[in-house]
C-alpha positions in Angstrom: -224.6 -19.6 -29.1 -222.0 -18.4 -26.6 -220.1 -15.3 -25.7 -217.1 -16.9 -27.6 -215.9 -14.2 -30.0 -217.3 -15.2 -33.4 -215.1 -12.8 -35.2 -211.7 -13.3 -33.7 -211.2 -17.1 -33.8 -207.6 -18.1 -34.0 -206.5 -18.2 -37.6 -205.6 -21.6 -39.1 -202.4 -21.9 -41.0 -203.6 -25.1 -42.6 -207.3 -25.7 -43.2 -208.7 -28.9 -41.7 -209.1 -31.2 -44.7 -212.2 -32.7 -43.1 -213.8 -29.4 -42.4 -216.7 -29.7 -44.8 -217.5 -33.2 -43.6 -217.4 -31.9 -40.1 -219.9 -29.1 -41.1 -222.2 -31.7 -42.7 -222.1 -33.8 -39.5 -222.6 -30.8 -37.1 -225.4 -29.4 -39.4 -227.2 -32.7 -39.3 -227.0 -32.8 -35.5 -228.4 -29.2 -35.4 -231.1 -30.2 -37.8 -232.2 -33.0 -35.4 -232.6 -30.4 -32.6 -234.7 -28.1 -34.8 -236.8 -31.0 -36.1 -237.8 -32.0 -32.6 -239.8 -28.8 -32.2 -241.8 -29.0 -35.5 -242.0 -32.7 -35.9 -243.9 -33.1 -32.6 -246.7 -30.7 -33.5 -248.0 -33.0 -36.2 -247.9 -36.0 -33.9 -249.7 -34.4 -30.9 -253.2 -35.6 -31.7 -251.9 -39.2 -32.1 -249.9 -39.0 -28.9 -252.9 -37.7 -27.0 -255.2 -40.5 -28.4 -252.6 -43.3 -27.8 -251.6 -42.3 -24.2 -254.9 -40.7 -23.1 -253.3 -37.3 -22.5 -255.3 -34.2 -21.8 -254.7 -30.9 -23.4 -252.3 -29.6 -20.7 -250.1 -32.6 -20.9 -249.9 -32.4 -24.7 -248.9 -28.8 -24.5 -246.0 -29.7 -22.2 -244.7 -32.2 -24.8 -243.8 -29.1 -26.8 -243.0 -26.7 -24.0 -240.9 -29.0 -21.8 -238.3 -29.4 -24.6 -238.1 -25.8 -25.5 -238.0 -24.7 -21.9 -235.0 -26.9 -21.1 -233.4 -26.0 -24.4 -233.7 -22.3 -24.0 -233.1 -22.1 -20.2 -229.8 -24.0 -20.3 -228.5 -22.8 -23.7 -226.3 -20.0 -22.4 -224.9 -22.3 -19.7 -224.2 -24.8 -22.5 -222.2 -22.1 -24.3 -220.2 -21.3 -21.2 -219.4 -25.0 -20.7 -218.3 -25.2 -24.4 -216.0 -22.2 -23.9 -214.5 -23.8 -20.7 -214.2 -27.4 -21.6 -213.9 -27.2 -25.4 -216.5 -27.6 -28.1 -215.7 -31.2 -29.0 -216.4 -32.5 -25.5 -219.7 -30.7 -25.3 -220.8 -31.7 -28.8 -220.2 -35.4 -28.0 -221.8 -35.1 -24.5 -224.9 -33.2 -25.8 -225.4 -35.6 -28.7 -225.1 -38.6 -26.4 -227.7 -37.2 -23.9 -230.1 -36.2 -26.8 -229.8 -39.6 -28.4 -230.5 -41.5 -25.2 -233.3 -39.2 -24.3 -234.9 -39.7 -27.7 -234.9 -43.5 -27.0 -236.6 -43.0 -23.6 -239.2 -40.6 -25.1 -240.1 -43.0 -27.8 -240.5 -45.9 -25.3 -242.8 -43.8 -23.1 -246.2 -45.4 -22.2 -247.4 -42.5 -20.0 -247.0 -38.8 -19.5 -244.3 -39.0 -16.8 -241.7 -40.8 -18.9 -242.7 -38.9 -22.0 -242.2 -35.5 -20.4 -239.1 -36.6 -18.6 -237.6 -37.7 -21.9 -238.5 -34.4 -23.5 -236.8 -32.4 -20.7 -233.7 -34.6 -21.1 -233.8 -34.0 -24.9 -233.8 -30.3 -24.2 -230.8 -30.6 -21.9 -228.9 -32.5 -24.6 -229.9 -29.8 -27.1 -228.7 -27.0 -24.8 -225.3 -28.7 -24.5 -225.0 -29.6 -28.2 -226.3 -26.5 -30.1 -223.9 -23.8 -28.9 -220.9 -26.1 -28.8 -221.6 -27.2 -32.4 -221.8 -23.6 -33.6 -218.6 -22.8 -31.7 -216.9 -25.8 -33.5 -218.1 -24.5 -36.9 -216.7 -21.0 -36.1 -213.2 -22.3 -35.0 -213.0 -24.9 -37.9 -213.4 -22.4 -40.7 -211.7 -19.1 -41.5 -212.4 -16.0 -43.6 -214.9 -16.3 -46.5 -215.3 -20.0 -45.9 -216.5 -19.2 -42.4 -219.2 -17.0 -43.8 -220.3 -19.7 -46.2 -220.4 -22.2 -43.4 -222.5 -19.9 -41.2 -224.8 -19.4 -44.1 -225.4 -23.1 -44.4 -226.0 -23.2 -40.6 -228.6 -20.4 -40.8 -230.4 -22.1 -43.6 -231.0 -25.2 -41.4 -233.8 -23.4 -39.5 -236.0 -23.1 -42.6 -235.1 -26.5 -43.9 -235.9 -28.0 -40.5 -239.4 -26.5 -40.6 -240.1 -28.0 -44.0 -238.6 -31.4 -43.2 -240.2 -31.5 -39.7 -243.8 -31.2 -40.8 -243.3 -33.7 -43.6 -241.4 -36.2 -41.4 -243.8 -35.9 -38.6 -246.7 -36.7 -40.8 -245.0 -39.6 -42.6 -243.7 -41.2 -39.3 -246.9 -40.7 -37.3 -249.1 -42.0 -40.2 -246.7 -44.9 -40.9 -244.8 -46.8 -38.1 -246.4 -44.6 -35.4 -245.6 -41.5 -33.3 -242.8 -43.1 -31.2 -240.7 -43.2 -34.4 -240.5 -39.4 -34.5 -238.2 -40.0 -31.5 -236.7 -43.4 -32.4 -235.4 -42.0 -35.7 -233.0 -39.9 -33.7 -231.3 -43.0 -32.2 -229.6 -44.6 -35.2 -228.8 -41.2 -36.7 -227.4 -40.0 -33.4 -225.2 -43.1 -33.1 -223.8 -42.7 -36.6 -223.1 -39.0 -35.9 -221.3 -39.9 -32.7 -219.1 -42.4 -34.4 -218.2 -40.0 -37.2 -217.6 -37.0 -34.9 -215.4 -39.0 -32.6 -213.1 -39.6 -35.5 -213.3 -36.2 -37.4 -214.2 -33.4 -34.9 -211.1 -31.5 -33.8 -210.6 -30.6 -30.2 -211.0 -26.9 -30.6 -209.8 -24.2 -28.1 -210.3 -24.6 -24.4 -210.9 -21.4 -22.4 -208.7 -20.2 -19.6 -211.5 -18.6 -17.6 -212.0 -20.7 -14.5 -214.5 -18.5 -12.7 -217.5 -20.3 -11.1 -220.2 -21.2 -13.6 -223.5 -19.3 -13.1 -225.5 -22.4 -12.2 -227.8 -20.3 -10.0 -228.6 -18.0 -12.9 -229.5 -20.9 -15.2 -231.7 -22.3 -12.5 -233.5 -19.0 -11.9 -234.3 -18.2 -15.5 -235.5 -21.7 -16.2 -237.6 -21.8 -13.0 -239.1 -18.4 -13.8 -240.1 -19.5 -17.3 -241.4 -22.8 -16.0 -243.6 -21.0 -13.5 -245.0 -18.8 -16.1 -245.6 -21.7 -18.4 -247.4 -23.7 -15.7 -249.7 -20.7 -15.1 -250.5 -20.2 -18.8 -251.1 -23.8 -19.6 -253.3 -24.3 -16.6 -255.3 -21.2 -17.3 -257.2 -23.1 -20.1 -258.7 -25.3 -17.3 -258.6 -23.1 -14.2 -259.4 -19.7 -15.9 -257.2 -16.7 -16.5 -258.2 -14.9 -13.2 -258.0 -18.0 -11.0 -255.9 -17.5 -7.9 -253.6 -20.4 -8.8 -253.0 -18.9 -12.2 -252.3 -15.5 -10.8 -250.0 -16.8 -8.1 -247.8 -18.8 -10.5 -247.6 -15.8 -12.8 -246.5 -13.6 -9.9 -244.0 -16.3 -8.8 -242.5 -16.4 -12.3 -242.2 -12.6 -12.4 -240.5 -12.5 -9.0 -238.0 -15.2 -10.1 -237.2 -13.1 -13.2 -236.6 -10.1 -11.0 -234.3 -12.2 -8.7 -232.5 -13.4 -11.8 -231.9 -9.9 -13.1 -230.6 -8.8 -9.7 -228.3 -11.8 -9.5 -226.9 -11.1 -12.9 -225.7 -7.7 -11.6 -223.6 -9.2 -8.8 -222.6 -12.6 -10.2 -218.9 -13.1 -10.8 -219.5 -14.6 -14.3 -223.1 -13.7 -15.1 -225.0 -16.0 -17.5 -226.4 -13.1 -19.5 -225.2 -9.6 -20.1 -228.4 -7.8 -19.3 -226.8 -4.5 -20.3 -227.3 -5.5 -23.9 -231.1 -5.6 -23.4 -231.0 -2.0 -22.3 -230.0 -1.1 -25.9 -233.0 -0.3 -28.0 -232.1 -2.4 -31.1 -231.3 -5.5 -29.0 -234.4 -5.0 -26.9 -236.7 -4.6 -30.0 -235.1 -7.6 -31.8 -235.4 -10.0 -28.9 -239.0 -9.0 -28.4 -239.7 -9.7 -32.1 -238.0 -13.0 -32.1 -240.0 -14.0 -29.0 -243.3 -13.0 -30.8 -242.4 -14.5 -34.2 -241.5 -17.9 -32.7 -244.7 -17.9 -30.5 -246.8 -17.2 -33.6 -245.1 -19.9 -35.6 -245.7 -22.5 -32.9 -249.3 -21.3 -32.7 -249.9 -21.9 -36.4 -248.4 -25.4 -36.2 -250.2 -26.2 -33.0 -253.6 -25.0 -34.0 -253.3 -26.2 -37.6 -252.4 -29.7 -36.5 -255.5 -30.1 -34.3 -257.8 -28.3 -36.8 -256.8 -30.5 -39.7 -256.7 -33.8 -37.8 -259.4 -33.5 -35.2 -261.9 -31.1 -36.8 -261.5 -32.1 -40.4 -260.5 -35.8 -39.8 -257.5 -35.7 -42.0 -254.7 -38.2 -41.4 -251.2 -37.2 -40.2 -249.6 -37.9 -43.6 -252.1 -35.6 -45.4 -251.7 -33.0 -42.6 -247.9 -33.1 -43.1 -248.2 -32.6 -46.8 -250.6 -29.7 -46.3 -248.1 -28.1 -44.0 -245.4 -28.1 -46.7 -246.6 -24.9 -48.4 -246.8 -23.3 -44.9 -243.2 -24.1 -44.2 -242.2 -23.1 -47.7 -244.0 -19.7 -47.2 -242.0 -19.1 -44.0 -238.8 -19.6 -46.0 -240.0 -17.4 -48.9 -241.0 -14.6 -46.5 -237.6 -14.7 -44.9 -235.8 -14.6 -48.3 -237.9 -11.7 -49.5 -237.5 -9.7 -46.3 -233.8 -10.3 -46.4 -233.7 -8.8 -49.9 -235.8 -5.8 -49.2 -234.9 -4.9 -45.6 -232.0 -2.7 -46.6 -234.4 -0.6 -48.7 -237.5 -0.5 -46.6 -235.9 -0.4 -43.1 -236.9 -2.4 -40.1 -239.9 -0.3 -39.0 -241.7 -0.5 -42.4 -240.9 -4.2 -42.8 -242.2 -4.9 -39.3 -245.5 -3.1 -40.0 -246.1 -4.9 -43.3 -245.1 -8.3 -41.9 -247.4 -7.9 -38.8 -250.4 -7.0 -41.0 -249.7 -9.9 -43.3 -249.6 -12.3 -40.3 -252.8 -10.8 -38.9 -254.6 -11.0 -42.3 -253.5 -14.6 -42.8 -254.4 -15.9 -39.4 -257.8 -14.1 -39.4 -258.9 -16.2 -42.4 -259.2 -19.5 -40.6 -260.7 -17.6 -37.7 -263.5 -16.3 -39.9 -264.0 -18.9 -42.7 -264.5 -22.6 -42.3 -262.9 -25.3 -44.4 -259.5 -26.9 -45.2 -258.8 -24.5 -48.1 -259.3 -21.4 -46.0 -257.2 -22.8 -43.1 -254.2 -23.7 -45.3 -254.4 -20.5 -47.3 -254.5 -18.5 -44.1 -251.6 -20.3 -42.6 -249.6 -19.9 -45.7 -250.1 -16.2 -45.8 -249.5 -15.8 -42.1 -246.4 -17.8 -42.2 -244.9 -15.6 -44.9 -245.3 -12.7 -42.6 -243.8 -14.6 -39.7 -240.7 -15.5 -41.9 -240.2 -11.8 -42.5 -240.5 -11.0 -38.8 -237.7 -13.5 -38.1 -235.4 -11.6 -40.5 -236.2 -8.2 -39.0 -235.7 -9.5 -35.5 -232.3 -11.0 -36.2 -231.0 -8.0 -38.2 -232.2 -5.6 -35.5 -230.9 -7.5 -32.5 -227.5 -8.4 -34.0 -226.9 -5.7 -36.6 -225.1 -3.2 -34.3 -223.4 -5.2 -31.5 -219.7 -5.0 -31.3 -217.6 -8.0 -32.5 -216.7 -9.0 -29.0 -220.4 -9.0 -28.0 -221.6 -11.0 -31.0 -221.6 -14.4 -29.3 -223.5 -13.4 -26.2 -226.0 -11.4 -28.2 -226.6 -14.4 -30.4 -227.1 -16.5 -27.3 -229.7 -14.1 -26.0 -231.6 -14.2 -29.3 -231.5 -18.0 -29.4 -232.7 -18.2 -25.8 -235.7 -15.9 -26.5 -236.4 -18.0 -29.6 -236.8 -21.2 -27.5 -238.8 -19.4 -24.8 -241.0 -18.0 -27.5 -241.8 -21.5 -28.7 -242.6 -22.6 -25.2 -244.8 -19.6 -24.4 -246.6 -19.7 -27.8 -247.6 -23.3 -27.2 -248.7 -22.5 -23.6 -250.8 -19.5 -24.4 -252.5 -20.7 -27.6 -253.3 -24.1 -26.0 -255.2 -22.4 -23.2 -257.0 -19.9 -25.5 -258.1 -22.7 -27.8 -258.6 -25.2 -24.9 -262.2 -26.2 -25.9 -261.3 -26.8 -29.5 -258.2 -28.8 -28.7 -259.8 -30.9 -26.1 -263.1 -31.5 -27.8 -262.2 -31.2 -31.5 -264.6 -28.3 -32.0 -263.9 -25.7 -34.6 -265.1 -22.8 -32.5 -262.3 -23.1 -30.0 -259.6 -23.4 -32.6 -261.1 -20.5 -34.6 -260.8 -18.4 -31.4 -257.2 -19.4 -31.2 -256.5 -18.2 -34.7 -258.3 -15.0 -34.0 -256.3 -14.4 -30.8 -253.1 -15.0 -32.7 -254.1 -12.4 -35.3 -254.8 -9.8 -32.6 -251.4 -10.6 -31.0 -249.7 -10.0 -34.4 -251.2 -6.6 -34.7 -250.5 -5.6 -31.1 -247.0 -6.9 -31.2 -246.4 -5.0 -34.5 -247.6 -1.8 -32.9 -245.4 -2.3 -29.8 -242.4 -3.2 -32.0 -242.8 0.1 -33.9 -242.5 1.9 -30.6 -239.4 -0.1 -29.6 -237.6 0.0 -32.9 -235.0 2.8 -33.4 -236.1 5.5 -35.8 -235.0 5.6 -39.4 -231.8 7.6 -39.8 -229.8 8.8 -42.8 -226.7 6.7 -43.6 -223.6 8.8 -43.2 -222.3 10.2 -46.5 -225.2 8.9 -48.6 -228.3 10.6 -47.4 -230.1 7.2 -47.8 -232.3 6.3 -44.9 -232.0 3.1 -42.9 -233.2 1.8 -39.6 -230.8 1.4 -36.8 -230.5 -2.2 -36.2 -230.8 -3.2 -39.9 -227.1 -3.3 -40.5 -226.2 0.4 -40.2 -224.6 2.3 -37.4 -226.6 4.6 -35.3 -224.6 5.3 -32.1 -227.4 7.4 -30.5 -229.5 4.3 -30.3 -227.0 1.9 -28.7 -227.5 3.1 -25.2 
């Protein structure tokens, strides 16, 4: 996701005859990156048992990857614009593949977490460059079809991730959730070296905003360290508070730096706009809730109910399918209901679903609650994307998409950190009470976030010339809300 203009790519006089094979290869590479978020959640109990990891270290297995991925993604987009998408795709894929090998070979927390960070760096280089390559390889209606395939990978990755995580962890063992990336990555590298066109190289030679990337990543890392440690130290402990304050100060320094940097990493003026601000908030919350469901559900089913990873993966399939179904239904109805009504309904569905395993014991209640809650989360994803991206100008589409993607990854990191600390007793000791508390907390967050989103979302306005109402941010123009 870059500030490369998605709508004004240079037209091709002759379509690349290998373009659909290129899309299949790039889509598979992107799927690997998505899988590495969800596939790990099923394996966490096994990783903890095998390596003797405490709750905090297990949380970093998720958060370290998403922190590096999100913190460096916009920089990766800038690099793709400057040096060409082909070079960054190949570099990112190489880093990710080697890092996957290192992570699978880990025999302790240091190498495991170092490998996860390196995987995140590779993903941050690969993902925006791959999307840029798709945009410049296709034209017109074919480009829309290609981007539709690209968007569908997120839902497919969730389904495949939970199943693959269970099968690999219960079969050859948890290292294979990382090892499987190695032969696949090598095959993709060989094919992309032969088929991927060079793509345009930018003429902008201004200094890259390395300081901005370091500041936003360090700020988020400080907040994560505070939140993960709060489960052991306490929420009011001086260390927790100091790290939170340090993170907030670093965010402030980042914002100030973006105002004076020659080529800022992020156009913060977009976040001043009400639709973009509301959409990025919703994407952060929806991703955090999704990770909370996977995180809590994995420990509940495996450590409390003594189910194996394969059974757990199979039980998560309807959860992942419900996320996709909720997204599809919301996409169909959003134009009629508007963003505010859809957000309210989705938030209440999430809260109702996640309250069930908080209040009722048993596997059936847990799976049913996660299925219902995930349907609402899927709907929130659609509202978030439509709101944040529905009204940006064509020349801003790339940078706005990059901001949304960054908040998505940070939401995953923050969701794992917070829910891990809230449910610390249940995760560490395998007690149902602690995990029930985590589900209850997530339900409350869904209600509170829904209420706050209603205040942030632009009001419903009549579409010009029709009298039909629509929310600003749901695909209709509402100039009054853009500033």
